[in-house]
Backbone as a ProteinNet text record, in pm:
[ID]
protein_1_A
[PRIMARY]
XXXXXXXXXXXXXXXXXXXXXXXXXXXXXXXXXXXXXXXXXXXXXXXXXXXXXXXXXXXXXXXXXXXXXXXXXXXXXXXXXXXXXXXXXXXXXXXXXXXXXXXXXXXXXXXXXXXXXXXXXXXXXXXXXXXXXXXXXXXXXXXXXXXXXXXXXXXXXXXXXXXXXXXXXXXXXXXXXXXXXX
[TERTIARY]
84	0	88.7	61.5	142.2	86	172.6	131.3	80.6	-2.1	-48.2	-189.5	-232.9	-368.1	-378.7	-475.4	-490.9	-510.7	-435	-447.9	-380.1	-314.5	-249.6	-134.3	-125.7	-20.5	70.2	42.2	127.2	45.9	113.9	50	-11.5	-138	-208.2	-184.4	-196	-176.1	-138.6	-92.3	-63.3	-153.2	-227.2	-314.1	-258.9	-272.6	-232.5	-313.7	-314.6	-393.4	-301.2	-346.2	-270.7	-356.9	-293.9	-366.8	-428.5	-370.2	-415.6	-390.8	-498.1	-484.1	-418.1	-443.1	-381	-229.3	-184.3	-40.8	19.5	-51.6	-3	7.3	-91.8	-86.4	31.3	55.1	170.8	300.1	314.5	435.4	442.7	335	336.3	356.3	290	296.9	420	437.7	544.5	683.6	694.9	826.5	856.7	762.3	788.8	754.7	676.9	643.8	527.1	442.9	324.2	226	144.4	43.2	-94.2	-176.4	-312.5	-391	-463.1	-538.7	-688.2	-742.8	-883.5	-910.2	-1029.2	-1069.7	-1205	-1223.4	-1353.6	-1398	-1526.7	-1580.1	-1601.3	-1670.1	-1690.9	-1769.4	-1737.6	-1813.5	-1837	-1961.6	-1994.4	-2110.7	-2129.9	-2244.1	-2371.5	-2470.6	-2595	-2693.9	-2665.2	-2754.3	-2685.3	-2747.9	-2682.7	-2657.1	-2731.3	-2713.5	-2631.2	-2579.2	-2500	-2359.5	-2319.5	-2187.8	-2092.2	-2120.5	-2038.1	-1889.6	-1859.2	-1719.6	-1650.3	-1721.8	-1663.4	-1644.7	-1745.8	-1739.2	-1638.1	-1640.3	-1557.8	-1414.9	-1394	-1262.1	-1202.3	-1284.9	-1234.5	-1212.4	-1288.7	-1277.6	-1408.7	-1409.6	-1532.3	-1642.5	-1762.3	-1867.8	-1910.9	-1878.8	-1914.6	-1804.6	-1695.6	-1585.2	-1630.1	-1584.6	-1616.1	-1488.1	-1491.7	-1383.7	-1417.5	-1335	-1360.6	-1338.7	-1227.4	-1193.8	-1083.2	-1081.3	-973.9	-920.4	-788.8	-726.1	-629.3	-629.2	-540.3	-434.7	-313.4	-199.6	-123.6	-57.1	32.4	173	259	396.6	488.3	557.5	653	585.6	641.9	597.3	489.3	381.5	266.8	230	308.7	269.3	158	45.6	-66.5	-71.6	-102	-116.1	-260.8	-323.8	-460.2	-447.2	-474.4	-446.8	-578.6	-595.4	-719.4	-703.8	-813.3	-827	-958.3	-951	-1067.1	-1111.3	-1238.4	-1291.3	-1332.6	-1270.2	-1296.3	-1386.5	-1489.5	-1575	-1492.1	-1533.9	-1457.6	-1434.6	-1533.4	-1517.5	-1461.5	-1425.2	-1365.7	-1218.2	-1150.2	-1007.4	-928.9	-846.3	-764.5	-665.1	-624.7	-526.3	-394.2	-346.6	-219.2	-105.3	12.7	127	164.4	235.9	283.7	366.9	336.4	415.7	560.8	649.9	790.4	807.9	915.5	942.2	944	985.8	994.8	861.6	756.7	623.8	547.6	455.4	363	288.2	284.2	221.2	313.1	435.5	531.7	558.1	589.3	605.4	681.2	717.2	773	750.6	758.9	751.1	888	939.7	1072.1	1057.1	1126.5	1124.5	1259.1	1257	1381.6	1421.9	1551.5	1605.3	1730.5	1758.4	1876.3	2005.5	2004.2	2124.5	2084.1	2117.3	2073.8	2133.9	2255.4	2318	2244.6	2206.5	2130.3	1993.6	1928.3	1796.4	1804	1908.7	1927.1	1942.9	2026	2047.5	1916.3	1838.1	1708.6	1616.2	1604	1515.7	1560.1	1688.4	1738.9	1707.8	1722.2	1688.9	1540.9	1456.5	1312.5	1271.8	1367.3	1337.8	1281.1	1295.9	1245.5	1339.4	1282.8	1364.4	1428.5	1558.2	1635	1703.8	1696.6	1746.1	1883.3	1987.9	2122.2	2172.7	2255.2	2312.1	2302.9	2322.4	2307.7	2395.8	2336.5	2403.5	2426	2546.3	2576.5	2543	2455.4	2417.1	2531.9	2526.2	2628.2	2559.8	2639.1	2594.4	2506.6	2389.5	2306.1	2258.7	2248.4	2202	2317.3	2440.3	2553.2	2527.9	2561.5	2532.1	2419.1	2344.9	2234.9	2278.9	2229.1	2242.7	2102.7	2082.6	1950.9	1959.7	1845.4	1837	1690.4	1659.5	1523	1498.2	1371.8	1327.8	1182.7	1134.2	998	911.7	784.1	682.7	642.4	577.8	538.2	449.7	373.9	287.7	359.8	489	570	594.2	525.4	542.8	682.6	742.3	876.2	871.5	961.4	986.3	1134.8	1171.8	1311.3	1348.6	1469.4	1527.2	1613.6	1606	1696.4	1751.3	1874.7	1936.1	2032.3	2024.7	2115.8	2134.9	2199.1	2209.9	2281.1	2365.9	2433.4	2374	2260.8	2196.5	2245.5	2193.7	2232	2305	2389.4	2473.3	2391.2	2280.2	2204.8	2145.9	2129.3	2072.2	2170.2	2297.2	2396.1	2383.6	2341.6	2326.6	2181.7	2087.9	1947.2	1887.5	1807.1	1733.5	1619.4	1549.9	1442.4	1501.4	1500.2	1556.8	1449.3	1481.9	1391.9	1431.5	1341	1366.4	1480.8	1563.4	1654.9	1692.1	1735.2	1750.6	1860.7	1955.8	2065.7	2026.3	1908.9	1866.5	1727.2	1709.1	1576.9	1474.4	1347.8	1238.5	1229	1201.8	1192.1	1050.8
-117.7	0	124.4	216	337.4	445.2	532.9	643	759.2	839.2	960.6	949.5	1054.3	1062.7	971	878.9	788.4	865.8	829.4	889.8	1024.7	1075.8	1206.2	1200	1299.1	1302.9	1424.2	1513.1	1631	1758.1	1868.6	1999.7	2044	2081.8	2133.5	2283.2	2357.6	2502	2555.5	2679	2751.1	2874	2894.9	3011.1	3110.2	3239.1	3342.1	3467.9	3554.1	3677.2	3796.8	3891.7	4014.2	4134.7	4249.3	4371.7	4436.4	4413.3	4478.5	4383.2	4330.5	4233.3	4291.9	4417.7	4478	4485	4527.7	4533.7	4393.5	4297.2	4159.3	4104.8	4134.4	4085	4144.9	4273.5	4334.8	4263.7	4235.8	4169.4	4025	3949.3	3808.2	3790.5	3872.7	3858.9	3929.1	4056.5	4135.4	4103.2	4069.5	4043.1	3893.2	3813.3	3669.7	3588.5	3644.3	3572.6	3476.4	3493.1	3407.5	3436.5	3336.8	3350.4	3350.8	3454.8	3453.4	3336	3264.1	3147.4	3176.7	3215.4	3254.2	3332.1	3391.8	3476.2	3429.3	3435.4	3409.9	3537.9	3567.5	3689	3677.7	3775	3788.9	3672.4	3643.6	3546.4	3612.4	3623.2	3684.4	3610.3	3637.2	3579.9	3631.8	3544.1	3586.6	3646.9	3637.4	3694.5	3697.9	3761.3	3776.7	3644.7	3540.6	3411.4	3313.7	3359.5	3273.4	3258.8	3135.6	3111.9	3040	3044.2	2974.7	3010.4	3140	3183.8	3134.1	3131.6	3084	2933.1	2861.6	2714.6	2663.9	2718.3	2664.9	2718.4	2842.7	2904.5	2945.7	2952.5	2986.7	3135	3220.1	3364.5	3419.2	3547.6	3613.5	3585.7	3546.3	3510.7	3626	3749.5	3865.5	3904.2	3830.7	3857.2	3828.3	3910.6	3893.1	3867.9	3770.3	3754	3849.5	3951.2	4046.4	3980.9	3907.5	3842.4	3741.4	3637.1	3537.8	3529.1	3534	3517.8	3400.5	3322.7	3207.6	3234.4	3191.8	3209.2	3077.7	3057	2943.5	2999.8	2938.8	2985.5	2871	2887.2	2785.4	2658.4	2545.9	2414.9	2355.4	2428.1	2367.3	2416.7	2502.4	2553.4	2655.1	2631.7	2724.3	2808.3	2936.9	3029.6	3075.8	3066.1	3114.5	3238.2	3355.2	3481.5	3549.1	3574.2	3629.4	3776.2	3851.9	3982.9	3979.5	4007.9	4004.6	4144.3	4157.2	4273.4	4220.8	4274.5	4229.3	4332.5	4287.9	4384.3	4477.7	4605.7	4703.9	4662.1	4596.7	4554.2	4412.5	4356.9	4223.7	4231.4	4123	4115.4	4215.1	4297.1	4390.3	4313.9	4376.1	4313.7	4298.3	4178	4150.3	4175.5	4209.1	4223.2	4087.3	4090.7	3967.5	3890.3	3760.5	3686.7	3670.4	3674.5	3646.6	3495.5	3451	3307.2	3243.4	3318.6	3265.2	3265.4	3327	3329.5	3201.1	3165	3055.3	3094.8	3007.6	3039.3	3112.2	3141	3203.9	3111.5	3168.5	3088.1	3166.5	3097.9	3160	3064.9	3116.8	3033.9	3032.9	2915.3	2901.6	2874.6	2954	2941.3	2888.7	2780.7	2728	2812.9	2848.5	2921.1	2849.9	2863.4	2799.8	2866.9	3000.7	3075.9	3181	3158.3	3246.5	3386.2	3397.4	3529.6	3614.6	3554.3	3625	3664.6	3572.7	3601.3	3712.6	3711.2	3817.1	3952.9	3960.2	4086	4137	4047	4083.6	4143	4075.9	4126.8	4265.7	4285.1	4416.3	4522.7	4487.8	4580.9	4618.3	4525	4548.9	4628.3	4659.1	4733.5	4649	4517.2	4425.6	4428	4422.2	4415.6	4277.3	4272.2	4148.2	4148.9	4038.5	4029.7	3961.7	4042	3986.1	3947.1	3840.5	3789.7	3637.1	3569.1	3423.5	3353.2	3252.3	3174.1	3032.9	2980.6	2842.6	2750.8	2654.3	2558.5	2463.7	2401.9	2305.2	2174.9	2080.1	1948.5	1880.7	1832.5	1754.1	1833.7	1966.4	2050	2114.1	2070.9	2125.9	2111.2	2214.1	2217.8	2314.4	2354.4	2448.8	2588	2688.5	2828.2	2885.4	2978.2	3035.7	3183.4	3253.3	3396.8	3435.3	3511.8	3557.6	3694.7	3720.2	3852.8	3871.1	3997.1	4028	4080.9	4038.9	4096.1	4232.8	4316	4448.5	4446.3	4340	4332.2	4268.9	4241.8	4194.3	4044.8	3966.7	3821.6	3784.6	3685.1	3641.8	3532.1	3545	3444.8	3408.2	3297.1	3253.1	3205.8	3235.9	3175.4	3059.2	2946.5	2834.8	2784.7	2736	2678.9	2569.1	2455	2343.6	2265	2327	2266	2131.4	2102.7	1972.5	1881.7	1920.9	1842.9	1884	1815.9	1840.2	1717.2	1738.3	1630.2	1508.1	1528.4	1413.5	1327.6	1383.8	1307.5	1208.3	1227.7	1138.2	995.1	980.1	848	812.5	899.5	879.5	759	684.4	573	628.4	728.7	794.3	918.2	921.6	1035.1	1141.2	1263.8	1375	1448.2	1529.1	1605.7	1703	1715.9	1828.8	1845.9	1965.9	1997.9	1922.4	1866	1796.6	1654.3	1609.8	1474	1477.7	1414.7	1413.1	1343.9	1384.9	1321.8	1175.6	1093.9	948.3	908.1
0	0	0	-89.7	-96.5	-5.7	38	124.2	39.5	99.2	32.8	-21.1	-82.9	-137.6	-258.2	-257.8	-372.2	-502.6	-603.7	-735.5	-752	-649.9	-659.8	-758.8	-847.3	-948.2	-937	-842.7	-826.7	-817.3	-829	-813.4	-944.9	-940.5	-1057.3	-1073.3	-962.5	-968.5	-831.7	-830.6	-707.6	-708.8	-600.9	-591	-490.9	-520.7	-426.2	-450.7	-350.7	-353	-371.5	-452	-476.1	-440.3	-426.5	-394.5	-517.8	-635.5	-758	-874.9	-933.1	-1041.9	-1166.7	-1196.5	-1314.9	-1298.1	-1179.5	-1149.8	-1154.5	-1096.6	-1096.2	-1238.2	-1321.6	-1459.2	-1535.4	-1517.8	-1586	-1544.7	-1414.9	-1367.3	-1418.5	-1401.7	-1440.5	-1590.7	-1670.7	-1816.2	-1873.4	-1839.5	-1902.3	-1848.8	-1719.8	-1661.4	-1657	-1604.3	-1590.5	-1715.5	-1807.8	-1930.7	-1918.7	-1815.9	-1800.9	-1914.1	-1945.7	-2050.2	-1983.5	-2007.7	-1952.2	-2011	-1926	-1970.9	-1968.7	-1854.7	-1847.8	-1719.6	-1713.6	-1601.9	-1551.2	-1419.8	-1358.3	-1288.6	-1298.5	-1238.6	-1089.6	-1036.7	-892.4	-833.4	-708.1	-628.4	-494.1	-456.3	-328	-264.8	-137.2	-67.8	-133.3	-149	-213.9	-114.8	13.1	114.2	248.1	347.9	478.7	551.4	517	583.5	501.3	389	300.8	360.2	391.2	451.4	357.2	226.2	127.8	141.3	145.6	150.2	277.1	387.7	513.3	510.8	466.1	465.3	363.2	242.2	133.7	130.9	177.5	163.3	298	403.1	535.7	558.6	489.2	507.3	562	598.4	644.7	542.3	586.3	491.6	400.3	435.9	353.6	255.9	257.8	165.2	22.3	-69.6	-210.6	-289	-376.8	-474	-587.5	-607.3	-715.7	-851	-860.3	-987	-961.1	-1043.1	-1041.3	-1183.4	-1195.6	-1326.8	-1320.2	-1426.4	-1437.6	-1543.1	-1511.5	-1600.9	-1610	-1722.8	-1739.4	-1738.6	-1657.5	-1646.7	-1685.9	-1795.4	-1838.9	-1886.1	-1846.1	-1893.9	-1805.3	-1782.5	-1717.3	-1580.4	-1517.8	-1388	-1407.2	-1342.3	-1350.2	-1224.1	-1240.7	-1130	-1125.4	-1008.7	-987.4	-898.5	-956.1	-887.5	-851.3	-720.5	-666.3	-630.8	-648	-585.6	-508.4	-378.8	-290.1	-250.2	-213.1	-142	-5.3	99	235.5	303.2	379	448.3	537.1	543.9	621.2	764.7	825.2	964.4	973.6	858.8	856.6	891.7	869.8	901.2	816.7	877.9	798.6	712.2	603.5	516	590.4	597.9	665.3	567.6	619.1	528.9	469.9	359.6	297.1	399.2	423.5	522.5	476.8	574	546.4	534.3	474.7	466.9	605.2	706.6	842.9	916.3	859.2	922.9	893	981.5	951.8	824.4	727.5	599.3	503.1	546.8	457.2	338.4	224.9	104.3	-1.6	-107.8	-227.3	-343.8	-464.7	-584.9	-649.7	-676.9	-737.6	-887.1	-966.8	-1112.3	-1159.2	-1236.4	-1291.6	-1411.7	-1419.6	-1534.9	-1584.6	-1713	-1770.7	-1724.3	-1714.8	-1677.2	-1575.2	-1449.9	-1342.4	-1353.8	-1406.8	-1420.9	-1524.7	-1634.8	-1738.2	-1682.5	-1610	-1552.2	-1447.5	-1365.5	-1265.7	-1333.7	-1435	-1506.2	-1566.3	-1623.9	-1682.3	-1576	-1461.2	-1355	-1309.9	-1293.2	-1251.3	-1357.9	-1486.2	-1594.9	-1592.8	-1547.8	-1541.5	-1416.9	-1330.4	-1208.6	-1096.6	-1105.9	-1003.7	-883.4	-763	-641.8	-632.5	-654.8	-645.4	-509.6	-439.1	-301.7	-300.4	-291.6	-286.2	-422.6	-422.9	-547.3	-543	-657.7	-659.7	-555.7	-492.5	-388.3	-441.8	-424.4	-463.8	-346.8	-371.2	-266.6	-237.6	-122	-80.4	-40.1	-3	45.7	-58.4	-20.8	-111.8	-233.2	-220.2	-331.5	-409.1	-383.8	-457.5	-607.3	-682	-825.7	-856.5	-754.1	-769.7	-726.9	-797.3	-754.4	-743.2	-647.9	-626.5	-591.2	-611.4	-587.1	-569.3	-464.4	-439.4	-502.7	-537	-582.6	-542.7	-547.5	-502.9	-617.6	-613.3	-701.4	-646.3	-726.5	-678.8	-552.9	-530.1	-411.4	-291.8	-305.5	-193.9	-188.7	-270.5	-268.4	-316.3	-250.2	-288.4	-394.5	-489.2	-591.3	-580	-638.8	-637.8	-776.7	-818	-937.5	-890.9	-958.4	-931.2	-1064.1	-1059.1	-1177.7	-1134.2	-1199.3	-1171.9	-1301.3	-1401.7	-1534.3	-1537.1	-1439.7	-1435.6	-1327.8	-1273.1	-1167.2	-1029.7	-929	-789.8	-737.5	-638.5	-585.6	-543.9	-475.3	-425.4	-536.2	-656	-766	-827.9	-806	-866.7	-814.3	-690.4	-629.7	-598	-634.3	-596.9	-667.4	-594.3	-652.7	-737.9	-685.1	-759.4	-824.2	-953.8	-1027	-1046.6	-1011.8	-1031.8	-1159.1	-1209	-1330.4	-1309.8	-1405.9	-1415.9	-1563.3	-1601.6	-1742.9	-1815.2	-1742.7	-1808.7	-1850.9	-1811.7	-1842.8	-1907.4	-2021.9	-2085.3	-1996.6	-2009.9	-1933.3	-1969.7	-1869.6	-1893.5	-1927.4
[MASK]
++++++++++++++++++++++++++++++++++++++++++++++++++++++++++++++++++++++++++++++++++++++++++++++++++++++++++++++++++++++++++++++++++++++++++++++++++++++++++++++++++++++++++++++++++++++

């Protein structure tokens, strides 16, 4: 018997909330190269006793989804990007969580040449955090670098064109660009 959710094949999409969908689209499409896929309109409670938003999503029942936009990034990663309207007396907008906060997160994008990608981001006026770092130990062979979207969300560039150290002896081989898909 295998562990995990029966029939699970991996991640379908990553969803996140932004403060301004137009700003997010400019960044995702113009800077990161995402392709718009489709848009869904508003979803709100249909009446004062409607608890759909609370039951299904875990937010204040009076919260409204203004719009959801879907994008394709690279070879199949889908992004589901939300813009919400929160009731004035509802939960105030929290700042973007740090990686060290509960719920902190980032999206890592694989690039062929991290130095070229870093230069491009800087030319685009993107906040780049530091300079590329060479991993050690099991991840030796990888370089990484963080950057921020205009709404504060962290992204990461990663590159390991010759693979990572742990993959040389791994029984289960993971994808990397130096080896064709099996």
